[in-house]
LONU-409690 format. One record per residue: residue in one letter; x, y, z of N, C-alpha, C, O, CB in turn. Coordinates in steps of 0.05 Angstrom, whole numbers, padded with zeros to 5 digits, always signed. Each point is the difference from the previous one (the first is absolute). Glycine has a CB too. Layout:
REM residues N
aXYZXYZXYZXYZXYZ...
//
This chain:
REM residues 252
f-01296-00578+03090+00013-00027+00002-00006-00016+00024+00017-00007+00017+00018+00026-00041p-00062-00027+00025-00015-00011+00017+00019-00025+00021+00016-00017-00008-00058+00030-00032g+00035-00009+00063+00017-00029+00018+00028+00009+00000+00016-00016+00007-00044-00030-00025m+00036+00068+00011+00029+00008-00002+00008+00033+00021-00015+00019+00002+00012-00047-00061a+00022+00026+00067+00013+00019+00017+00002+00021-00018+00003-00008-00023+00023-00021+00054t-00027+00062-00025+00001+00023-00017+00026-00003-00014+00022-00007+00008-00049+00035+00022r+00019-00023-00056+00028+00007-00023+00014+00020-00006-00016+00018-00003-00001-00040-00015r+00035+00028+00014+00006+00025-00001+00009+00002-00032+00013-00018-00011+00000+00023+00066a-00023+00019-00068+00011+00015-00028+00020+00020+00003-00005+00019+00014-00037-00026-00033a+00064+00006+00006+00014+00022+00001-00002+00016-00031+00000-00015-00019+00032-00009+00058l-00033+00050-00044-00003+00013-00030+00014+00016-00001+00001+00016+00019-00038-00021-00029i+00053+00008-00010+00023+00023-00001-00008+00014-00020-00012-00013-00017+00050-00010+00033g-00035+00048-00021-00008+00023-00022-00003+00018-00007+00020+00015+00003-00026-00030-00003d-00011+00026-00010-00007+00033-00008-00029+00009+00025-00022-00011+00002+00038+00005-00071a-00005+00028+00084-00025+00014+00015-00001+00024-00017+00022+00009-00008-00018-00026+00061f-00029+00031-00060-00001+00019-00013-00025+00022+00015-00018-00009+00014+00038-00025-00058v-00018+00052+00041-00027+00017+00006-00017+00013-00024+00004+00020-00014+00021-00008+00057d-00048-00032-00043-00015+00017-00027-00013+00018-00004-00022-00002+00011+00020-00025-00018v+00007+00052-00009-00014+00026+00001-00029-00006-00017+00001+00007-00024+00049+00024+00028q-00073-00041+00004-00017-00010-00025-00018+00028-00005-00010+00012+00018+00006-00071-00004v+00002+00067-00040-00007+00023-00008-00021-00005-00023+00008-00004-00023+00037+00026+00039g-00073-00022-00010-00022-00012-00012-00017+00022-00014-00005+00021+00012+00007-00059+00022g-00012+00033-00060-00012+00013-00013+00010+00022-00021-00012+00018-00011-00011-00033+00049v+00051+00006-00039+00012+00020-00026-00010+00005-00027-00005-00021-00012+00040+00007+00032g-00039+00037-00033-00021-00007-00024+00020-00001-00023-00005-00011-00021-00041+00036+00038a+00079-00006-00006+00024-00002-00023+00025+00002+00021+00002+00007+00024-00028+00020-00073l+00045-00035+00032+00027+00009+00020+00005+00023-00006+00000+00009-00023+00023-00048+00025p-00017+00055+00021+00012+00031-00001+00026+00000-00021+00008-00021-00009-00023+00032+00065c+00025+00012-00063+00016+00005-00010+00017+00022+00017-00007+00011+00020-00020-00030-00059w+00050+00022+00026+00018+00014+00021-00013+00027+00002-00002+00013-00021+00047-00038+00011g-00053+00036+00035-00009+00030+00005-00025+00002-00001-00008+00023-00001+00042-00005-00015t-00054-00041+00014-00022-00004+00008-00006-00011+00023+00016-00008+00017-00020+00008-00054d-00025+00000+00037-00014-00019+00022-00026-00011-00007-00015+00012-00015+00036+00014+00047v-00026-00050-00021-00026-00008-00010-00015-00011+00023+00014-00009+00019+00003+00000-00066a-00037+00007+00048-00017-00002+00025+00001-00040-00009+00005-00013-00020-00044+00077+00028c+00028-00072+00028-00001-00027+00003-00031-00005+00023-00008+00016+00016+00072-00022-00025s-00073-00017+00003-00014+00000+00019+00006-00014+00026-00019-00008+00014-00005+00015-00050s+00047-00009+00044+00008-00023+00027+00033+00002+00001+00014+00002-00020-00057-00044+00013v+00051+00042+00032+00023-00008+00007-00002-00020+00020-00018+00003+00017+00033+00037-00031r+00000-00059+00017+00005-00021+00018+00028-00011+00001+00012-00010-00020-00057-00001+00013l+00057+00015+00037+00022-00009+00008-00004-00036+00008-00016-00008+00017+00028+00065+00001l+00003-00072-00032-00007-00030+00010+00026-00013-00004+00016+00008-00017-00067-00013+00004p+00056-00018+00034+00026-00008+00002+00001-00025-00029-00019-00014-00006+00023+00026+00070g+00020-00013-00076-00003-00014-00023+00026-00011-00002+00015+00001+00020-00051+00026-00043g+00046-00040-00006+00028-00013-00003-00013-00031-00004-00020-00009+00012+00058+00044+00024a-00020-00050-00059-00010-00027-00005+00002-00012+00029-00019-00009+00012+00035+00004-00064c+00003+00005+00059+00015-00023+00022-00020+00011+00029-00006-00017+00016+00071+00011-00041g-00074+00037+00029-00010+00005+00020-00029-00007-00003-00013-00008+00020+00048+00039-00011n-00045-00030-00032-00029-00010+00004-00008-00029+00002-00021-00010+00009+00016+00049-00033t+00031-00053+00010-00007-00030+00004-00002-00006+00026-00020-00011+00009+00041+00000-00046a+00008+00017+00055-00001+00000+00021-00026+00009+00022-00008-00012+00020+00053+00014-00043r-00054+00020+00012-00029+00006+00019-00018-00022-00002-00008-00014+00018+00008+00062-00025q-00005-00048-00016-00022-00021-00010+00008-00031+00011-00017-00016+00008+00009+00047-00055l+00028-00036+00045+00013-00029+00015-00008-00001+00028-00014-00017+00011+00057+00015-00039g-00030+00027+00039-00008-00005+00031-00028+00012+00006-00004-00001+00024+00054+00005-00009a-00071+00005-00029-00027+00001+00008-00011-00030-00009-00019-00009+00013+00014+00067-00019l+00015-00073-00012-00016-00022-00013+00010-00020+00024-00016-00018+00005+00016+00029-00065g+00024-00010+00074+00015-00026+00014-00016+00001+00024-00005-00022+00010+00056+00023-00028g-00061+00025+00033-00011-00006+00021+00019-00010+00027+00023+00008+00007-00062-00017-00044c+00022-00011+00048+00019-00015+00025+00023-00020-00008+00016-00010+00016-00060+00012+00011e+00043-00006-00050+00008-00025-00015+00028+00022-00016+00014-00015-00015-00074-00024+00006l+00066+00054+00009+00017+00013-00020+00013+00018+00010-00017+00019+00001-00008-00028-00033e+00042+00015+00040+00017+00029+00009+00014+00004-00025+00012-00018-00012-00003+00012+00065a-00010+00033-00060+00010+00018-00027+00015+00019+00011-00007+00017+00017-00032-00021-00047f+00068+00001+00018+00022+00022+00010+00009+00008-00031+00009-00015-00017+00012-00007+00071f-00027+00055-00054+00008+00006-00021+00032+00019+00009+00002+00016+00018-00059-00021-00042y+00076-00004+00006+00019+00020-00001+00008+00014-00021+00003-00009-00022+00007-00013+00050s-00006+00049-00021+00005+00019-00021+00014+00033+00019+00008+00003+00023-00058-00032-00061c+00048+00044+00016+00016+00024+00014-00023+00024+00007-00022-00009-00008+00072-00001-00022v-00052+00026+00038-00017+00028-00003+00012+00018+00019+00009-00002+00023-00055-00018-00035g+00041+00046-00008+00011+00028+00007-00004+00011+00027-00018-00007+00015+00010+00017-00059d+00029+00009+00051-00008+00006+00037-00008+00030-00013+00013+00021+00006+00029-00052+00040d-00066+00030-00064-00013+00027-00004-00032-00007+00002-00007-00024+00005+00048+00046-00039e-00058-00002+00031-00023-00007+00010-00019-00018-00021-00022-00008+00009+00029+00050+00020p-00001-00047-00051-00016-00016-00016+00014-00034+00008-00014-00019+00007+00004+00064-00052g+00033-00046+00044+00016-00026+00022-00014-00012+00021-00006-00023+00000+00044+00046-00002r-00045+00006+00029-00011-00006+00022-00034-00013-00002-00012-00016+00013+00050+00053+00005h-00046-00018-00043-00030-00011-00007-00005-00021-00008-00019-00014+00007+00010+00048-00017y+00029-00042-00008+00000-00032-00001+00003-00020+00018-00011-00022-00002+00024+00034-00030l+00001-00006+00048+00013-00021+00025-00030+00001+00022-00009-00019+00013+00078+00036-00016r-00079+00010+00004-00024+00001+00018-00018-00018-00014-00008-00018+00014+00013+00064+00005t-00013-00047-00042-00017-00003-00011-00005-00032-00003-00022-00011-00001+00029+00058-00016l+00022-00063+00014+00004-00026+00005-00003-00010+00028-00008-00023+00004+00036+00028-00041e-00024+00009+00055+00003-00002+00031-00036-00001+00009-00010-00018+00014+00068+00052-00009a-00071-00014-00015-00027-00003+00003-00019-00019-00009-00022-00004+00010+00033+00040-00008e-00001-00048-00022-00016-00019-00017+00005-00028+00012-00016-00018-00005+00019+00047-00038g+00021-00033+00060+00005-00019+00010-00004-00029-00009-00009-00019+00013+00004+00054+00013s+00016-00035-00060+00000-00023-00010+00030-00013-00001+00007-00023-00005-00050+00039-00020l+00056+00005+00030+00031-00011-00001+00010-00002+00029-00008+00013+00019+00020+00009-00066t+00010-00042+00047+00011-00007+00026+00024+00018+00011+00022-00004-00011-00037-00042-00001s+00014+00064+00031+00020+00024+00003+00010+00009-00028+00021-00009-00009-00006-00009+00054p-00029+00037-00059+00011+00016-00018+00019+00022+00007+00013+00009-00019-00051-00023-00001s+00041+00027+00044+00012+00013+00012+00029-00009+00003+00019+00016-00004-00062-00003+00020r+00046-00037-00010+00028-00014+00003+00012-00012-00032+00023-00004-00005-00039-00012+00061t-00003+00013-00071+00008-00018-00023+00002+00025-00020+00017-00007-00018-00044-00045+00029l+00020+00074-00016+00001+00026-00012+00020+00017+00006-00002+00014+00020-00037-00019-00021r+00063+00008-00016+00020+00013+00011-00001+00028-00011-00001+00007-00024+00028-00048+00030l-00028+00062+00023-00001+00023-00010+00026+00011-00004+00019-00002+00015-00060+00006+00003l+00040+00009-00041+00026+00016-00020-00004+00034+00003-00016+00016-00010+00016-00059-00036p+00019+00047+00065+00002+00034+00004+00011+00013-00017+00022-00008-00007-00021+00005+00046g-00014+00027-00050+00005+00013-00020-00014-00008-00025-00005+00015-00018+00043-00007+00040v-00042-00030-00021-00008-00015-00026-00037+00007-00005-00019-00003+00016+00065-00044-00004p-00047+00057-00038-00027+00007-00005-00018-00030-00004+00007-00016-00018+00011+00067-00005q-00039-00055+00040-00019-00017-00013-00004+00001-00027-00008+00020-00013-00009-00018+00051s+00024-00031-00049-00011-00012-00027-00034+00006+00000-00015-00008+00017+00056-00035-00018c-00049+00058-00020-00029+00007+00001-00004-00003-00033+00020-00002-00015-00024+00040+00064c-00027-00037-00059+00003-00006-00025-00034+00021-00005-00020-00004+00014+00058-00058-00017v-00035+00081-00017-00021+00016-00004-00014-00012-00018+00011-00002-00021+00008+00039+00034i-00049-00047-00011-00011-00015-00025-00012+00018-00010-00005+00017+00017+00001-00058-00004l-00006+00049-00039-00021+00018-00009-00018-00018-00012+00009-00015-00017+00017+00056+00010s-00050-00043+00013-00020-00024-00011-00023+00018-00009-00015+00013+00015+00028-00056+00020g-00014+00043-00070-00022+00008-00005-00018-00023-00014+00006-00023+00009+00015+00069-00010s-00043-00045-00019-00015-00018-00005+00008-00028-00010-00008-00023+00005-00014+00062-00011e+00040-00028-00009+00006-00027-00023+00034-00008+00005+00010-00019-00012-00050+00040-00034d+00055-00002+00065+00028-00010+00004+00004+00015+00018-00015+00018+00008+00032-00033-00046r+00012+00008+00048+00014+00012+00020+00030+00020-00009+00009+00003-00023-00033-00048+00052a+00034+00054-00008+00025+00010-00010+00012-00002+00035-00016+00001+00019+00002+00036-00074m+00044-00040+00059+00010+00007+00027+00028+00009-00004+00013+00001-00021-00043-00034+00045c+00039+00040+00000+00026+00018+00005+00008-00017+00031-00018-00001+00017+00003+00061-00046s+00037-00070+00034+00007-00015+00020+00034+00008+00012+00022-00001-00010-00060-00036-00014c+00032+00043+00042+00029+00002+00017+00012-00031+00008-00017-00014+00011-00001+00064+00013y+00041-00061-00027+00012-00023+00007+00016+00000+00023+00011-00021+00005-00013+00013-00048e+00007+00030+00060+00021+00000+00009+00004-00019+00024+00023-00007+00004-00022+00050-00024t-00024-00053+00039+00010-00008+00015-00010-00037-00009+00004-00018+00016-00002+00072+00019v-00011-00058-00052-00002-00025-00015+00024-00009-00014+00003-00023-00007-00048+00035+00002h+00061+00007+00000+00030-00002-00019+00013-00011+00024+00019-00016-00004-00016+00059-00036r-00010-00035+00065+00025-00008+00018-00007-00028+00020+00012-00006+00021+00002+00064-00021v-00030-00068-00008-00010-00030+00010+00017-00016-00010-00002-00008-00023-00043+00014+00024t+00067-00016+00018+00027-00027-00009-00010-00017+00013-00022+00003+00011+00067+00015-00016t-00032-00035+00006-00006-00029+00020+00015+00001+00021-00009-00011+00021+00003-00019-00055g+00032+00046+00035+00013+00010+00024-00011+00002+00023+00009-00009+00020+00010+00028-00045l-00046-00001+00021-00017+00013+00020-00018-00022+00022-00008+00002+00024+00006+00038-00064f+00000-00058+00021-00015-00025+00015+00014-00029+00000-00010-00018+00014-00033+00042-00028s+00061-00029+00002+00011-00025+00000+00003-00018+00023-00006-00024+00000+00025+00044-00032a-00008-00005+00053+00006-00012+00022-00029-00006+00008-00003-00024-00002+00051+00046+00012e-00069-00012-00002-00024-00001+00011-00017-00017-00016-00021-00010+00010+00028+00052+00008l+00003-00048-00048-00026-00017-00020+00022-00032+00013-00013-00020+00007-00011+00064-00074l+00046-00046+00068+00016-00019+00004-00005-00014+00029-00003-00024+00004+00036+00050-00036a-00034-00007+00051-00010-00008+00023-00023-00011+00011-00003-00010+00023+00027+00034-00024e-00041-00020-00020-00030-00015+00006-00010-00023-00022+00008-00005-00023-00024+00052+00046s-00004-00057-00007-00013-00025-00022-00026+00018-00020-00016+00017+00006+00022-00068+00038w+00000+00039-00068-00025+00008-00010-00017-00017-00022+00006-00019-00015+00016+00062+00026a-00039-00034-00009-00018-00018-00015-00002+00004-00041-00002-00017-00018-00028+00022+00076l+00030+00028-00056+00002+00009-00021+00021+00025-00002-00001+00016+00019-00045-00037-00025v+00064+00025-00016+00014+00020-00003-00001+00011-00031+00012-00012-00018+00015-00006+00060h-00044+00044-00044-00008+00014-00024+00012+00024-00007-00003+00019+00014-00035-00038-00006l+00053+00020-00029+00009+00023-00008-00024+00016-00016-00013-00015-00015+00063-00007+00016g-00055+00044+00000-00014+00017-00015+00011+00024-00009+00018+00011+00012-00050-00030+00009g+00017+00031-00048+00016+00024-00006+00026-00001-00009+00013+00021+00002-00037-00007+00028y+00033-00031-00038+00025-00009+00000+00015+00017-00024+00024+00005+00004-00038-00055+00017f+00002+00059-00047+00012+00014-00022+00004+00032+00017+00022+00010-00008-00048-00044-00039n+00014+00049+00063+00003+00018+00014+00021-00002+00020+00016+00018+00003-00057-00012-00014c+00043-00025+00024+00018+00001+00027+00029-00007-00014+00008-00023+00001-00047+00005+00041v+00052+00036-00055+00024-00005-00012+00026-00009+00024+00020-00011-00009-00039+00048-00032g+00016-00033+00062+00018-00010+00022+00001-00033+00007+00017-00013+00012-00028+00060+00007l-00012-00053-00032+00000-00034-00002+00011-00013-00026-00002-00024-00005-00041+00025+00033h+00053+00014-00040+00011-00008-00030+00031-00009+00009+00019+00011-00011-00052+00027-00024d+00035-00055+00052+00034-00004+00002+00001-00026+00009-00022-00012+00002+00039+00059+00010d+00005-00060-00004+00007-00025+00002-00006-00002+00030-00003-00023+00008+00039+00020-00047a-00039+00021+00055-00004-00002+00029-00028-00013+00001+00000-00023+00010+00030+00066+00004l-00052-00035-00021-00029-00012-00013+00004-00026-00003-00016-00014+00014+00002+00051-00039l+00030-00051+00010+00001-00027-00011+00012-00013+00025-00010-00022+00005+00016+00032-00058d+00017+00001+00071+00004-00019+00014-00018+00000+00023-00004-00021+00013+00046+00020-00030l-00053+00023+00023-00025-00006+00017-00022-00026-00010-00008-00018+00015+00014+00073-00005l-00010-00054-00027-00022-00016-00007+00019-00025-00004-00017-00017+00000-00022+00052-00023r+00056-00045+00021+00019-00022-00006+00000-00009+00033+00001-00024+00005+00032+00043-00053a-00034-00001+00068+00007-00009+00029-00028-00008+00011-00001-00014+00020+00043+00046-00013l-00070-00020-00022-00021-00001+00007-00007-00029-00009-00008-00018+00016+00001+00071-00016k+00010-00056-00026-00003-00024-00013+00011-00026+00017-00014-00020+00006+00016+00050-00049a+00020-00027+00049+00021-00021+00010-00020-00008+00027+00001-00024+00004+00057+00046-00021r-00075-00008+00034-00009-00008+00018-00020-00009+00001-00009-00004+00023+00029+00023-00012w-00034-00025-00032-00027-00006-00004+00001-00023-00026+00016+00001-00019-00036+00052+00039s-00002-00075-00014+00002-00019-00023-00027-00002-00009-00005-00008-00023+00045-00018+00039e-00060+00033+00001-00028-00004-00015-00008+00021-00013+00008+00021+00009-00022-00049+00019p-00004+00029-00051-00012+00011-00020-00006+00027+00014+00009+00021-00010-00026-00064-00017l+00002+00044+00049-00018+00018+00018+00019+00023+00006-00005+00024-00002-00026-00063+00024h+00054+00026-00015+00032+00015+00011+00016+00015-00025+00021+00013+00005-00012-00057+00033t-00016+00042-00058+00016+00013-00021-00008+00030-00007-00021+00009-00010+00027-00055-00008p+00018+00057+00027-00007+00031-00015-00016+00006-00021+00001-00018-00016+00036+00024+00025c-00053+00013-00018-00011+00011-00020+00009+00024-00008+00005+00016+00018-00036-00040-00006v+00034+00035-00040+00006+00023-00007-00011+00007-00015-00004-00018-00016+00033+00016+00028h-00041+00027-00021-00019+00014-00015+00015+00018-00013+00014+00018+00010-00050-00023+00018t+00034-00001-00059+00022+00017-00014-00020+00003-00023-00014-00018-00008+00066+00000+00024p-00050+00052-00028-00016+00003-00020+00017-00019-00030+00023-00007-00003-00043+00063+00030r+00000-00059-00044+00013-00007-00033+00022+00003-00011+00014-00016-00012-00045+00024+00005c+00033+00028+00016+00021+00009-00017+00029-00001+00011+00020+00010-00008-00054+00016-00010e+00027-00045+00045+00025-00010+00011+00020-00028-00010+00022-00005+00009-00052+00028+00027p+00022-00031-00047+00001-00033-00001+00029-00004+00009+00001-00015+00019-00036+00003-00060r+00059+00021+00033+00026-00005+00004+00006+00001+00031+00012-00018+00012-00002+00036-00058r-00019+00005+00058+00002+00004+00028-00016-00031+00015+00010-00013+00017-00010+00077-00024a-00025-00068-00004-00022-00017+00010+00019-00026-00005+00001-00015+00018-00052+00044-00031a+00062-00033-00007+00013-00025-00004+00029-00006+00016+00010-00023+00003-00034+00028-00049r+00034+00020+00057+00016-00008+00016-00007-00008+00030+00014-00016+00012+00010+00041-00043c-00045-00015+00041-00023-00012+00021-00005-00031+00003-00003-00013+00021-00019+00056-00032s+00020-00050-00014-00025-00025-00007+00009-00019+00012-00017-00014+00011+00001+00020-00055p+00044-00014+00048+00012-00022+00016-00009-00002+00025+00002-00021+00012+00035+00025-00035w-00050+00020+00038-00001-00003+00032-00031+00005+00004-00010-00003+00023+00063+00024-00009t-00068-00014-00037-00026+00013+00006-00022-00005-00019+00006-00005-00023+00019+00039+00043h-00043-00034-00015-00029-00004-00020-00002+00030-00015+00003+00021+00013-00035-00058+00023s+00027+00036-00060+00003+00027-00008-00030+00009-00012-00004-00011-00022+00060+00003+00012t-00074+00023+00018-00026+00013-00019+00008+00019-00012+00019+00012+00009-00052-00019+00016t+00021+00015-00050+00002+00026-00015-00029+00004-00008-00018-00015-00007+00069+00010-00011a-00049+00033+00020-00037+00012-00012-00002-00008-00030+00017+00002-00017-00021+00048+00047p-00019-00058-00032-00009-00009-00026+00005+00020-00023-00002+00024+00005-00031-00050+00018a+00040+00016-00052+00017+00011-00017-00013+00011-00018+00010+00019-00012+00019-00045+00021s-00063+00013-00018-00020+00015-00018-00018+00023+00011-00008+00000+00023+00007-00042-00046g-00004+00057+00009-00020+00013+00012-00024-00002+00007-00012+00016+00014+00033-00001-00028a-00030-00037+00003-00027-00008+00015+00007-00008+00028-00013+00007+00019-00009-00023-00060a+00046-00003+00041+00002-00015+00027+00006+00027+00021-00006-00001+00024+00027-00053-00046r-00009+00074+00011+00005+00012+00026-00028+00015+00004-00009+00001+00023+00066+00005-00028a-00070+00005-00013-00028+00011+00009-00017-00019+00011-00020+00009+00011+00022+00022-00045a+00002-00053+00035-00016-00024+00016+00012-00003+00028-00012-00006+00021+00003-00022-00064t+00039+00033+00039+00012+00003+00028-00020+00020+00021-00014-00004+00020+00065-00001-00045c-00042+00029+00008-00013+00027+00014-00034-00004+00008-00008+00011+00020+00045+00020-00053a-00051-00045+00020-00023-00004+00002-00003-00010+00028-00010+00012+00019+00003-00017-00067g+00016-00019+00047-00002-00024+00023+00012+00013+00018-00007-00013+00020+00009-00031-00043f+00011+00060+00031+00021+00004+00020-00001+00036+00011+00008+00009+00021+00026-00055-00048c-00043+00058+00009+00007+00033+00006-00027+00000+00013-00018-00013-00009+00050+00039-00034r-00036-00004+00073-00021+00009+00007+00000+00028+00003-00015+00012+00015+00010-00051+00002c+00020+00048-00032+00002+00033+00000-00023+00010-00012-00008-00010-00020+00057+00013+00015s-00062+00021+00017-00019+00018-00014+00006+00020-00015-00015+00019-00003-00005-00028+00034t+00044+00007-00044-00002+00011-00018-00008-00003-00031-00003-00023-00009+00026+00031+00044s-00028+00016-00051-00019-00005-00015+00019-00020-00023-00010-00015-00017-00025+00063+00030f+00065-00044-00010+00017-00009-00020-00006-00033+00007-00004-00017-00018+00045+00063+00014c-00042-00052+00026-00001-00032+00003-00021-00010-00007+00000-00018-00017+00024+00017+00050q-00046+00011-00023-00026-00004-00013-00001+00003-00029-00016-00015-00012-00002+00029+00053t+00032+00003-00055-00006-00005-00028+00021-00025-00005-00005-00016-00018-00012+00070+00002r+00036-00058+00029+00017-00028-00008-00019-00023+00001-00004-00016-00018+00048+00032+00037q-00054-00015+00007-00022-00026+00002-00022-00002-00023-00006-00022-00010+00010+00027+00061r-00014+00015-00057-00017-00006-00028+00016-00009-00021-00011-00015-00017-00019+00049+00026r+00051-00029-00012+00017+00000-00025+00007-00028+00007-00001-00014-00021+00020+00064+00011a-00011-00063+00033+00006-00029+00003-00024-00013-00011+00000-00011-00022+00031+00015+00064a-00053-00002-00027-00026-00010-00005-00007-00003-00030-00005-00023-00009-00007+00045+00051s+00013-00006-00053-00008+00006-00033+00034-00020-00014-00004-00016-00019-00032+00085+00024l+00054-00066+00001+00021-00021-00015-00011-00022+00011-00005-00016-00018+00049+00040+00013l-00052-00034+00031+00004-00028+00002-00026-00016-00011-00002-00024-00005+00035+00033+00047s-00060+00019-00044-00022-00012-00016-00004-00003-00029-00017-00012-00013+00002+00027+00047a+00042+00000-00041+00003+00003-00036+00020-00025-00005+00006-00004-00023-00009+00065+00014s+00014-00078+00028+00022-00017-00007-00018-00023-00020-00019-00013+00006+00054+00022+00044p-00022-00008-00075-00008-00028-00021-00006-00023+00010+00019-00009+00013+00008+00022-00042p-00048-00030+00028+00006-00028+00010+00013-00016-00011+00003+00001-00025-00033+00003+00040p+00044-00027+00001+00017-00013-00014-00007-00017-00025-00020-00013+00001+00038+00016+00042s-00006-00003-00060-00001-00013-00031-00009-00025+00003+00014-00017+00012+00024+00041-00031p-00062-00032+00009-00006-00031+00000+00032-00017-00012+00018+00014-00009-00082-00003-00005p+00067-00035+00015+00020-00021-00005-00001+00002-00035-00019+00009-00014+00012-00045+00065p+00025+00026-00058-00004+00002-00039-00012-00023+00001+00000-00017+00018+00043+00040-00046r-00058-00024+00000-00013-00020-00007+00015-00022-00018+00011+00008-00020-00048+00024+00026r+00038-00058-00002+00019-00019-00007-00017-00003-00031-00024+00003-00003+00044-00030+00058r-00001+00021-00073-00006-00004-00033-00006-00029-00005+00018-00017-00001+00015+00055-00015s-00062-00044+00011-00002-00024-00006+00013-00018-00021+00000+00006-00023-00032+00012+00041t+00042-00039-00008+00017-00016-00015-00017-00018-00022+00015-00013-00014+00018+00013+00057s-00053-00002-00047-00016-00014-00015-00010+00005-00030-00016-00016-00010+00008+00009+00053
//
């Protein structure tokens, strides 16, 4: 925002620790073991990743505040340490609520050459509620309020969220100051309830569009994402050319 004071963005949603397991040739059966090529711990979550990217892109012109919950265990502390070390978010130790006795939400991702499988813990993500952050959100001025990972944040599926959106919307009239919500296309009814107070964006519906989205924005080094990128390129290159306009019949 050239020539303007630093703006503030609030992002509310899911925080996951991703356990990326690469080079899995086949999924293990019960009682068996399979080899992999690598294991990495990465900060994840739809909203968490959006917040980190927005904070990195904003520089000195935009401050990103990420509101979520983390577990009071080693994975949760690892997530918080990683965000603090990155430095792209503003005060993550203040905006992330530490939940004593609750395991950190983690997603174990088994990545093969053609596809992947996941196993997830949702304990802290399911405990993200409006009440944890509403007072702080209403006390500040925001250029953007973004909800991410809404489908998994079941604690946000209530009227308290709608009341918060109403209150935020009533404070601002310019389009830039309208809160935004990111919801999956499989939740149209919940998204419709928020729509009077938000701009709603959804994930692409078609396989080609989803693959193209992955190819454009995913920079993972796993062979799964590289395969998806190749599929996206082939889908886009194989798209049929637009049909020519119908020829008019001669009236003579």
